[in-house]
PDB file with one MODEL, atoms N, CA, C and O in Angstrom:
MODEL        1
ATOM      1  N   UNK A   1      11.801 -17.930   9.370  1.00  0.00           N
ATOM      2  CA  UNK A   1      10.890 -19.041   9.202  1.00  0.00           C
ATOM      3  C   UNK A   1       9.467 -18.486   9.140  1.00  0.00           C
ATOM      4  O   UNK A   1       9.014 -17.882  10.113  1.00  0.00           O
ATOM      5  N   UNK A   2       8.751 -18.667   8.039  1.00  0.00           N
ATOM      6  CA  UNK A   2       7.379 -18.159   7.916  1.00  0.00           C
ATOM      7  C   UNK A   2       6.435 -18.836   8.898  1.00  0.00           C
ATOM      8  O   UNK A   2       6.596 -20.007   9.243  1.00  0.00           O
ATOM      9  N   UNK A   3       5.446 -18.068   9.336  1.00  0.00           N
ATOM     10  CA  UNK A   3       4.450 -18.585  10.269  1.00  0.00           C
ATOM     11  C   UNK A   3       3.071 -18.151   9.774  1.00  0.00           C
ATOM     12  O   UNK A   3       2.893 -17.023   9.311  1.00  0.00           O
ATOM     13  N   UNK A   4       2.112 -19.047   9.874  1.00  0.00           N
ATOM     14  CA  UNK A   4       0.741 -18.768   9.467  1.00  0.00           C
ATOM     15  C   UNK A   4      -0.171 -19.110  10.628  1.00  0.00           C
ATOM     16  O   UNK A   4      -0.133 -20.226  11.147  1.00  0.00           O
ATOM     17  N   UNK A   5      -0.986 -18.159  11.033  1.00  0.00           N
ATOM     18  CA  UNK A   5      -1.987 -18.414  12.061  1.00  0.00           C
ATOM     19  C   UNK A   5      -3.346 -18.466  11.385  1.00  0.00           C
ATOM     20  O   UNK A   5      -3.730 -17.530  10.683  1.00  0.00           O
ATOM     21  N   UNK A   6      -4.071 -19.549  11.591  1.00  0.00           N
ATOM     22  CA  UNK A   6      -5.411 -19.702  11.038  1.00  0.00           C
ATOM     23  C   UNK A   6      -6.396 -19.592  12.190  1.00  0.00           C
ATOM     24  O   UNK A   6      -6.425 -20.447  13.075  1.00  0.00           O
ATOM     25  N   UNK A   7      -7.206 -18.534  12.175  1.00  0.00           N
ATOM     26  CA  UNK A   7      -8.188 -18.312  13.230  1.00  0.00           C
ATOM     27  C   UNK A   7      -9.564 -18.529  12.630  1.00  0.00           C
ATOM     28  O   UNK A   7      -9.940 -17.888  11.649  1.00  0.00           O
ATOM     29  N   UNK A   8     -10.307 -19.440  13.236  1.00  0.00           N
ATOM     30  CA  UNK A   8     -11.593 -19.872  12.698  1.00  0.00           C
ATOM     31  C   UNK A   8     -12.657 -19.625  13.764  1.00  0.00           C
ATOM     32  O   UNK A   8     -12.630 -20.254  14.822  1.00  0.00           O
ATOM     33  N   UNK A   9     -13.592 -18.716  13.497  1.00  0.00           N
ATOM     34  CA  UNK A   9     -14.701 -18.465  14.412  1.00  0.00           C
ATOM     35  C   UNK A   9     -15.888 -19.292  13.946  1.00  0.00           C
ATOM     36  O   UNK A   9     -16.387 -19.105  12.836  1.00  0.00           O
ATOM     37  N   UNK A  10     -16.334 -20.196  14.787  1.00  0.00           N
ATOM     38  CA  UNK A  10     -17.357 -21.144  14.357  1.00  0.00           C
ATOM     39  C   UNK A  10     -18.048 -21.780  15.564  1.00  0.00           C
ATOM     40  O   UNK A  10     -17.611 -21.640  16.706  1.00  0.00           O
ATOM     41  N   UNK A  11     -19.129 -22.474  15.269  1.00  0.00           N
ATOM     42  CA  UNK A  11     -19.806 -23.260  16.300  1.00  0.00           C
ATOM     43  C   UNK A  11     -19.144 -24.622  16.460  1.00  0.00           C
ATOM     44  O   UNK A  11     -19.284 -25.271  17.497  1.00  0.00           O
ATOM     45  N   UNK A  12     -18.423 -25.052  15.428  1.00  0.00           N
ATOM     46  CA  UNK A  12     -17.831 -26.386  15.415  1.00  0.00           C
ATOM     47  C   UNK A  12     -16.394 -26.303  14.897  1.00  0.00           C
ATOM     48  O   UNK A  12     -16.179 -25.829  13.782  1.00  0.00           O
ATOM     49  N   UNK A  13     -15.411 -26.749  15.674  1.00  0.00           N
ATOM     50  CA  UNK A  13     -14.012 -26.685  15.227  1.00  0.00           C
ATOM     51  C   UNK A  13     -13.773 -27.498  13.957  1.00  0.00           C
ATOM     52  O   UNK A  13     -14.507 -28.438  13.653  1.00  0.00           O
ATOM     53  N   UNK A  14     -12.733 -27.116  13.227  1.00  0.00           N
ATOM     54  CA  UNK A  14     -12.343 -27.862  12.030  1.00  0.00           C
ATOM     55  C   UNK A  14     -11.886 -29.264  12.420  1.00  0.00           C
ATOM     56  O   UNK A  14     -11.318 -29.468  13.493  1.00  0.00           O
ATOM     57  N   UNK A  15     -12.136 -30.208  11.551  1.00  0.00           N
ATOM     58  CA  UNK A  15     -11.697 -31.582  11.803  1.00  0.00           C
ATOM     59  C   UNK A  15     -10.204 -31.701  11.500  1.00  0.00           C
ATOM     60  O   UNK A  15      -9.619 -30.826  10.861  1.00  0.00           O
ATOM     61  N   UNK A  16      -9.606 -32.771  11.958  1.00  0.00           N
ATOM     62  CA  UNK A  16      -8.195 -33.025  11.666  1.00  0.00           C
ATOM     63  C   UNK A  16      -8.004 -33.124  10.156  1.00  0.00           C
ATOM     64  O   UNK A  16      -7.009 -32.629   9.627  1.00  0.00           O
ATOM     65  N   UNK A  17      -8.937 -33.752   9.460  1.00  0.00           N
ATOM     66  CA  UNK A  17      -8.831 -33.889   8.008  1.00  0.00           C
ATOM     67  C   UNK A  17      -8.856 -32.517   7.329  1.00  0.00           C
ATOM     68  O   UNK A  17      -8.107 -32.285   6.380  1.00  0.00           O
ATOM     69  N   UNK A  18      -9.705 -31.611   7.803  1.00  0.00           N
ATOM     70  CA  UNK A  18      -9.762 -30.263   7.240  1.00  0.00           C
ATOM     71  C   UNK A  18      -8.463 -29.507   7.507  1.00  0.00           C
ATOM     72  O   UNK A  18      -7.965 -28.798   6.633  1.00  0.00           O
ATOM     73  N   UNK A  19      -7.921 -29.654   8.700  1.00  0.00           N
ATOM     74  CA  UNK A  19      -6.653 -28.996   9.033  1.00  0.00           C
ATOM     75  C   UNK A  19      -5.513 -29.546   8.178  1.00  0.00           C
ATOM     76  O   UNK A  19      -4.648 -28.791   7.733  1.00  0.00           O
ATOM     77  N   UNK A  20      -5.511 -30.848   7.949  1.00  0.00           N
ATOM     78  CA  UNK A  20      -4.475 -31.452   7.097  1.00  0.00           C
ATOM     79  C   UNK A  20      -4.568 -30.924   5.673  1.00  0.00           C
ATOM     80  O   UNK A  20      -3.552 -30.587   5.066  1.00  0.00           O
ATOM     81  N   UNK A  21      -5.792 -30.850   5.137  1.00  0.00           N
ATOM     82  CA  UNK A  21      -5.981 -30.349   3.775  1.00  0.00           C
ATOM     83  C   UNK A  21      -5.542 -28.888   3.681  1.00  0.00           C
ATOM     84  O   UNK A  21      -4.874 -28.501   2.722  1.00  0.00           O
ATOM     85  N   UNK A  22      -5.911 -28.084   4.664  1.00  0.00           N
ATOM     86  CA  UNK A  22      -5.491 -26.682   4.698  1.00  0.00           C
ATOM     87  C   UNK A  22      -3.976 -26.583   4.742  1.00  0.00           C
ATOM     88  O   UNK A  22      -3.377 -25.783   4.024  1.00  0.00           O
ATOM     89  N   UNK A  23      -3.360 -27.401   5.589  1.00  0.00           N
ATOM     90  CA  UNK A  23      -1.901 -27.389   5.750  1.00  0.00           C
ATOM     91  C   UNK A  23      -1.198 -27.768   4.458  1.00  0.00           C
ATOM     92  O   UNK A  23      -0.225 -27.120   4.072  1.00  0.00           O
ATOM     93  N   UNK A  24      -1.675 -28.810   3.783  1.00  0.00           N
ATOM     94  CA  UNK A  24      -1.060 -29.220   2.513  1.00  0.00           C
ATOM     95  C   UNK A  24      -1.088 -28.086   1.499  1.00  0.00           C
ATOM     96  O   UNK A  24      -0.092 -27.824   0.826  1.00  0.00           O
ATOM     97  N   UNK A  25      -2.233 -27.414   1.391  1.00  0.00           N
ATOM     98  CA  UNK A  25      -2.350 -26.316   0.427  1.00  0.00           C
ATOM     99  C   UNK A  25      -1.497 -25.122   0.840  1.00  0.00           C
ATOM    100  O   UNK A  25      -0.875 -24.486  -0.011  1.00  0.00           O
ATOM    101  N   UNK A  26      -1.459 -24.809   2.130  1.00  0.00           N
ATOM    102  CA  UNK A  26      -0.640 -23.689   2.606  1.00  0.00           C
ATOM    103  C   UNK A  26       0.837 -23.941   2.334  1.00  0.00           C
ATOM    104  O   UNK A  26       1.552 -23.027   1.922  1.00  0.00           O
ATOM    105  N   UNK A  27       1.303 -25.163   2.559  1.00  0.00           N
ATOM    106  CA  UNK A  27       2.704 -25.505   2.303  1.00  0.00           C
ATOM    107  C   UNK A  27       3.024 -25.293   0.825  1.00  0.00           C
ATOM    108  O   UNK A  27       4.071 -24.739   0.490  1.00  0.00           O
ATOM    109  N   UNK A  28       2.126 -25.731  -0.061  1.00  0.00           N
ATOM    110  CA  UNK A  28       2.333 -25.546  -1.505  1.00  0.00           C
ATOM    111  C   UNK A  28       2.405 -24.061  -1.860  1.00  0.00           C
ATOM    112  O   UNK A  28       3.297 -23.631  -2.590  1.00  0.00           O
ATOM    113  N   UNK A  29       1.459 -23.289  -1.337  1.00  0.00           N
ATOM    114  CA  UNK A  29       1.405 -21.855  -1.650  1.00  0.00           C
ATOM    115  C   UNK A  29       2.657 -21.140  -1.148  1.00  0.00           C
ATOM    116  O   UNK A  29       3.262 -20.364  -1.888  1.00  0.00           O
ATOM    117  N   UNK A  30       3.050 -21.390   0.093  1.00  0.00           N
ATOM    118  CA  UNK A  30       4.230 -20.723   0.646  1.00  0.00           C
ATOM    119  C   UNK A  30       5.494 -21.132  -0.115  1.00  0.00           C
ATOM    120  O   UNK A  30       6.404 -20.323  -0.293  1.00  0.00           O
ATOM    121  N   UNK A  31       5.545 -22.380  -0.560  1.00  0.00           N
ATOM    122  CA  UNK A  31       6.700 -22.816  -1.344  1.00  0.00           C
ATOM    123  C   UNK A  31       6.725 -22.113  -2.710  1.00  0.00           C
ATOM    124  O   UNK A  31       7.762 -21.609  -3.144  1.00  0.00           O
ATOM    125  N   UNK A  32       5.564 -22.091  -3.376  1.00  0.00           N
ATOM    126  CA  UNK A  32       5.495 -21.500  -4.713  1.00  0.00           C
ATOM    127  C   UNK A  32       5.703 -19.990  -4.705  1.00  0.00           C
ATOM    128  O   UNK A  32       6.351 -19.457  -5.606  1.00  0.00           O
ATOM    129  N   UNK A  33       5.175 -19.303  -3.724  1.00  0.00           N
ATOM    130  CA  UNK A  33       5.236 -17.837  -3.692  1.00  0.00           C
ATOM    131  C   UNK A  33       6.517 -17.334  -3.032  1.00  0.00           C
ATOM    132  O   UNK A  33       7.166 -16.425  -3.548  1.00  0.00           O
ATOM    133  N   UNK A  34       6.883 -17.924  -1.890  1.00  0.00           N
ATOM    134  CA  UNK A  34       8.027 -17.424  -1.122  1.00  0.00           C
ATOM    135  C   UNK A  34       9.264 -18.313  -1.192  1.00  0.00           C
ATOM    136  O   UNK A  34      10.341 -17.933  -0.734  1.00  0.00           O
ATOM    137  N   UNK A  35       9.094 -19.510  -1.774  1.00  0.00           N
ATOM    138  CA  UNK A  35      10.222 -20.441  -1.819  1.00  0.00           C
ATOM    139  C   UNK A  35      10.514 -21.083  -0.472  1.00  0.00           C
ATOM    140  O   UNK A  35      11.637 -21.516  -0.217  1.00  0.00           O
ATOM    141  N   UNK A  36       9.507 -21.145   0.388  1.00  0.00           N
ATOM    142  CA  UNK A  36       9.686 -21.736   1.716  1.00  0.00           C
ATOM    143  C   UNK A  36      10.027 -23.215   1.588  1.00  0.00           C
ATOM    144  O   UNK A  36       9.264 -23.966   0.979  1.00  0.00           O
ATOM    145  N   UNK A  37      11.159 -23.655   2.149  1.00  0.00           N
ATOM    146  CA  UNK A  37      11.530 -25.069   2.067  1.00  0.00           C
ATOM    147  C   UNK A  37      10.573 -25.953   2.873  1.00  0.00           C
ATOM    148  O   UNK A  37       9.943 -25.504   3.831  1.00  0.00           O
ATOM    149  N   UNK A  38      10.484 -27.191   2.468  1.00  0.00           N
ATOM    150  CA  UNK A  38       9.643 -28.156   3.182  1.00  0.00           C
ATOM    151  C   UNK A  38      10.050 -28.207   4.655  1.00  0.00           C
ATOM    152  O   UNK A  38      11.237 -28.216   4.982  1.00  0.00           O
ATOM    153  N   UNK A  39       9.064 -28.241   5.524  1.00  0.00           N
ATOM    154  CA  UNK A  39       9.323 -28.351   6.957  1.00  0.00           C
ATOM    155  C   UNK A  39       9.640 -27.038   7.649  1.00  0.00           C
ATOM    156  O   UNK A  39       9.881 -27.031   8.856  1.00  0.00           O
ATOM    157  N   UNK A  40       9.648 -25.928   6.924  1.00  0.00           N
ATOM    158  CA  UNK A  40      10.006 -24.641   7.527  1.00  0.00           C
ATOM    159  C   UNK A  40       8.808 -23.732   7.812  1.00  0.00           C
ATOM    160  O   UNK A  40       8.954 -22.724   8.503  1.00  0.00           O
ATOM    161  N   UNK A  41       7.636 -24.071   7.294  1.00  0.00           N
ATOM    162  CA  UNK A  41       6.440 -23.276   7.567  1.00  0.00           C
ATOM    163  C   UNK A  41       5.833 -23.741   8.883  1.00  0.00           C
ATOM    164  O   UNK A  41       5.639 -24.938   9.098  1.00  0.00           O
ATOM    165  N   UNK A  42       5.536 -22.799   9.753  1.00  0.00           N
ATOM    166  CA  UNK A  42       4.876 -23.106  11.023  1.00  0.00           C
ATOM    167  C   UNK A  42       3.428 -22.654  10.912  1.00  0.00           C
ATOM    168  O   UNK A  42       3.156 -21.503  10.570  1.00  0.00           O
ATOM    169  N   UNK A  43       2.502 -23.559  11.200  1.00  0.00           N
ATOM    170  CA  UNK A  43       1.072 -23.258  11.110  1.00  0.00           C
ATOM    171  C   UNK A  43       0.432 -23.520  12.462  1.00  0.00           C
ATOM    172  O   UNK A  43       0.655 -24.565  13.075  1.00  0.00           O
ATOM    173  N   UNK A  44      -0.366 -22.562  12.924  1.00  0.00           N
ATOM    174  CA  UNK A  44      -1.073 -22.690  14.193  1.00  0.00           C
ATOM    175  C   UNK A  44      -2.553 -22.486  13.937  1.00  0.00           C
ATOM    176  O   UNK A  44      -2.938 -21.540  13.250  1.00  0.00           O
ATOM    177  N   UNK A  45      -3.381 -23.353  14.475  1.00  0.00           N
ATOM    178  CA  UNK A  45      -4.829 -23.264  14.334  1.00  0.00           C
ATOM    179  C   UNK A  45      -5.436 -22.828  15.656  1.00  0.00           C
ATOM    180  O   UNK A  45      -5.132 -23.390  16.709  1.00  0.00           O
ATOM    181  N   UNK A  46      -6.289 -21.832  15.592  1.00  0.00           N
ATOM    182  CA  UNK A  46      -7.026 -21.363  16.761  1.00  0.00           C
ATOM    183  C   UNK A  46      -8.502 -21.377  16.415  1.00  0.00           C
ATOM    184  O   UNK A  46      -8.888 -20.970  15.319  1.00  0.00           O
ATOM    185  N   UNK A  47      -9.322 -21.836  17.330  1.00  0.00           N
ATOM    186  CA  UNK A  47     -10.768 -21.836  17.128  1.00  0.00           C
ATOM    187  C   UNK A  47     -11.397 -20.926  18.163  1.00  0.00           C
ATOM    188  O   UNK A  47     -11.173 -21.084  19.364  1.00  0.00           O
ATOM    189  N   UNK A  48     -12.188 -19.970  17.690  1.00  0.00           N
ATOM    190  CA  UNK A  48     -12.936 -19.084  18.569  1.00  0.00           C
ATOM    191  C   UNK A  48     -14.398 -19.485  18.540  1.00  0.00           C
ATOM    192  O   UNK A  48     -14.907 -19.914  17.504  1.00  0.00           O
ATOM    193  N   UNK A  49     -15.066 -19.350  19.655  1.00  0.00           N
ATOM    194  CA  UNK A  49     -16.506 -19.533  19.640  1.00  0.00           C
ATOM    195  C   UNK A  49     -17.108 -18.462  18.745  1.00  0.00           C
ATOM    196  O   UNK A  49     -16.628 -17.329  18.716  1.00  0.00           O
ATOM    197  N   UNK A  50     -18.153 -18.819  18.019  1.00  0.00           N
ATOM    198  CA  UNK A  50     -18.790 -17.893  17.105  1.00  0.00           C
ATOM    199  C   UNK A  50     -19.152 -16.584  17.823  1.00  0.00           C
ATOM    200  O   UNK A  50     -19.002 -15.497  17.266  1.00  0.00           O
ATOM    201  N   UNK A  51     -19.625 -16.707  19.052  1.00  0.00           N
ATOM    202  CA  UNK A  51     -20.058 -15.546  19.822  1.00  0.00           C
ATOM    203  C   UNK A  51     -18.887 -14.655  20.252  1.00  0.00           C
ATOM    204  O   UNK A  51     -19.107 -13.546  20.739  1.00  0.00           O
ATOM    205  N   UNK A  52     -17.657 -15.122  20.082  1.00  0.00           N
ATOM    206  CA  UNK A  52     -16.474 -14.328  20.421  1.00  0.00           C
ATOM    207  C   UNK A  52     -15.910 -13.587  19.213  1.00  0.00           C
ATOM    208  O   UNK A  52     -14.848 -12.970  19.301  1.00  0.00           O
ATOM    209  N   UNK A  53     -16.607 -13.645  18.101  1.00  0.00           N
ATOM    210  CA  UNK A  53     -16.163 -12.943  16.894  1.00  0.00           C
ATOM    211  C   UNK A  53     -17.117 -11.779  16.615  1.00  0.00           C
ATOM    212  O   UNK A  53     -18.254 -11.776  17.085  1.00  0.00           O
ATOM    213  N   UNK A  54     -16.651 -10.804  15.856  1.00  0.00           N
ATOM    214  CA  UNK A  54     -17.501  -9.672  15.498  1.00  0.00           C
ATOM    215  C   UNK A  54     -18.739 -10.164  14.747  1.00  0.00           C
ATOM    216  O   UNK A  54     -19.862  -9.755  15.042  1.00  0.00           O
ATOM    217  N   UNK A  55     -18.517 -11.041  13.781  1.00  0.00           N
ATOM    218  CA  UNK A  55     -19.651 -11.549  13.000  1.00  0.00           C
ATOM    219  C   UNK A  55     -20.666 -12.246  13.891  1.00  0.00           C
ATOM    220  O   UNK A  55     -21.873 -12.075  13.714  1.00  0.00           O
ATOM    221  N   UNK A  56     -20.186 -13.028  14.846  1.00  0.00           N
ATOM    222  CA  UNK A  56     -21.097 -13.724  15.752  1.00  0.00           C
ATOM    223  C   UNK A  56     -21.855 -12.783  16.663  1.00  0.00           C
ATOM    224  O   UNK A  56     -23.029 -13.009  16.958  1.00  0.00           O
ATOM    225  N   UNK A  57     -21.193 -11.729  17.111  1.00  0.00           N
ATOM    226  CA  UNK A  57     -21.849 -10.766  17.990  1.00  0.00           C
ATOM    227  C   UNK A  57     -22.874  -9.914  17.253  1.00  0.00           C
ATOM    228  O   UNK A  57     -23.869  -9.488  17.839  1.00  0.00           O
ATOM    229  N   UNK A  58     -22.631  -9.665  15.970  1.00  0.00           N
ATOM    230  CA  UNK A  58     -23.564  -8.864  15.184  1.00  0.00           C
ATOM    231  C   UNK A  58     -24.647  -9.702  14.517  1.00  0.00           C
ATOM    232  O   UNK A  58     -25.599  -9.154  13.963  1.00  0.00           O
ATOM    233  N   UNK A  59     -24.511 -11.028  14.565  1.00  0.00           N
ATOM    234  CA  UNK A  59     -25.455 -11.939  13.917  1.00  0.00           C
ATOM    235  C   UNK A  59     -26.767 -11.959  14.697  1.00  0.00           C
ATOM    236  O   UNK A  59     -26.825 -12.437  15.829  1.00  0.00           O
ATOM    237  N   UNK A  60     -27.801 -11.439  14.079  1.00  0.00           N
ATOM    238  CA  UNK A  60     -29.124 -11.420  14.712  1.00  0.00           C
ATOM    239  C   UNK A  60     -29.833 -12.763  14.578  1.00  0.00           C
ATOM    240  O   UNK A  60     -30.790 -13.042  15.300  1.00  0.00           O
ATOM    241  N   UNK A  61     -29.355 -13.602  13.640  1.00  0.00           N
ATOM    242  CA  UNK A  61     -29.989 -14.899  13.368  1.00  0.00           C
ATOM    243  C   UNK A  61     -28.955 -16.009  13.465  1.00  0.00           C
ATOM    244  O   UNK A  61     -28.465 -16.469  12.434  1.00  0.00           O
ATOM    245  N   UNK A  62     -28.598 -16.465  14.689  1.00  0.00           N
ATOM    246  CA  UNK A  62     -27.600 -17.524  14.803  1.00  0.00           C
ATOM    247  C   UNK A  62     -28.035 -18.788  14.075  1.00  0.00           C
ATOM    248  O   UNK A  62     -29.224 -19.010  13.849  1.00  0.00           O
ATOM    249  N   UNK A  63     -27.065 -19.607  13.714  1.00  0.00           N
ATOM    250  CA  UNK A  63     -27.340 -20.857  12.993  1.00  0.00           C
ATOM    251  C   UNK A  63     -28.342 -21.698  13.750  1.00  0.00           C
ATOM    252  O   UNK A  63     -28.304 -21.781  14.978  1.00  0.00           O
ATOM    253  N   UNK A  64     -29.238 -22.320  13.008  1.00  0.00           N
ATOM    254  CA  UNK A  64     -30.258 -23.155  13.642  1.00  0.00           C
ATOM    255  C   UNK A  64     -30.129 -24.620  13.247  1.00  0.00           C
ATOM    256  O   UNK A  64     -30.892 -25.454  13.734  1.00  0.00           O
ATOM    257  N   UNK A  65     -29.171 -24.953  12.369  1.00  0.00           N
ATOM    258  CA  UNK A  65     -29.045 -26.347  11.966  1.00  0.00           C
ATOM    259  C   UNK A  65     -28.384 -27.149  13.085  1.00  0.00           C
ATOM    260  O   UNK A  65     -27.772 -26.577  13.987  1.00  0.00           O
ATOM    261  N   UNK A  66     -28.507 -28.457  13.026  1.00  0.00           N
ATOM    262  CA  UNK A  66     -27.998 -29.336  14.076  1.00  0.00           C
ATOM    263  C   UNK A  66     -26.495 -29.255  14.252  1.00  0.00           C
ATOM    264  O   UNK A  66     -26.002 -29.352  15.376  1.00  0.00           O
ATOM    265  N   UNK A  67     -25.762 -29.080  13.174  1.00  0.00           N
ATOM    266  CA  UNK A  67     -24.304 -29.067  13.213  1.00  0.00           C
ATOM    267  C   UNK A  67     -23.755 -27.715  13.652  1.00  0.00           C
ATOM    268  O   UNK A  67     -22.624 -27.630  14.129  1.00  0.00           O
ATOM    269  N   UNK A  68     -24.547 -26.660  13.495  1.00  0.00           N
ATOM    270  CA  UNK A  68     -24.065 -25.332  13.815  1.00  0.00           C
ATOM    271  C   UNK A  68     -23.134 -24.767  12.767  1.00  0.00           C
ATOM    272  O   UNK A  68     -22.401 -23.818  13.043  1.00  0.00           O
ATOM    273  N   UNK A  69     -23.145 -25.333  11.560  1.00  0.00           N
ATOM    274  CA  UNK A  69     -22.260 -24.853  10.492  1.00  0.00           C
ATOM    275  C   UNK A  69     -22.762 -23.526   9.969  1.00  0.00           C
ATOM    276  O   UNK A  69     -23.953 -23.220  10.023  1.00  0.00           O
ATOM    277  N   UNK A  70     -21.835 -22.755   9.467  1.00  0.00           N
ATOM    278  CA  UNK A  70     -22.153 -21.468   8.853  1.00  0.00           C
ATOM    279  C   UNK A  70     -22.085 -21.626   7.366  1.00  0.00           C
ATOM    280  O   UNK A  70     -22.317 -20.666   6.632  1.00  0.00           O
TER     281      UNK A  70
ENDMDL
END
């Protein structure tokens, strides 16, 4: 059974709508490329604080906008 881990380092976690859109596309890709049957792909989402990622630790200019988006 294929498994996909999505790790997102950010100031703001992905919304449920973003996760759903990602999941729909991942299911299509895994089906088209690997022939993964519907319901057999396992997807796990993990959110890291920006400061816990290499990019965040090396970033000399952290985001200054209100949302904290990158």
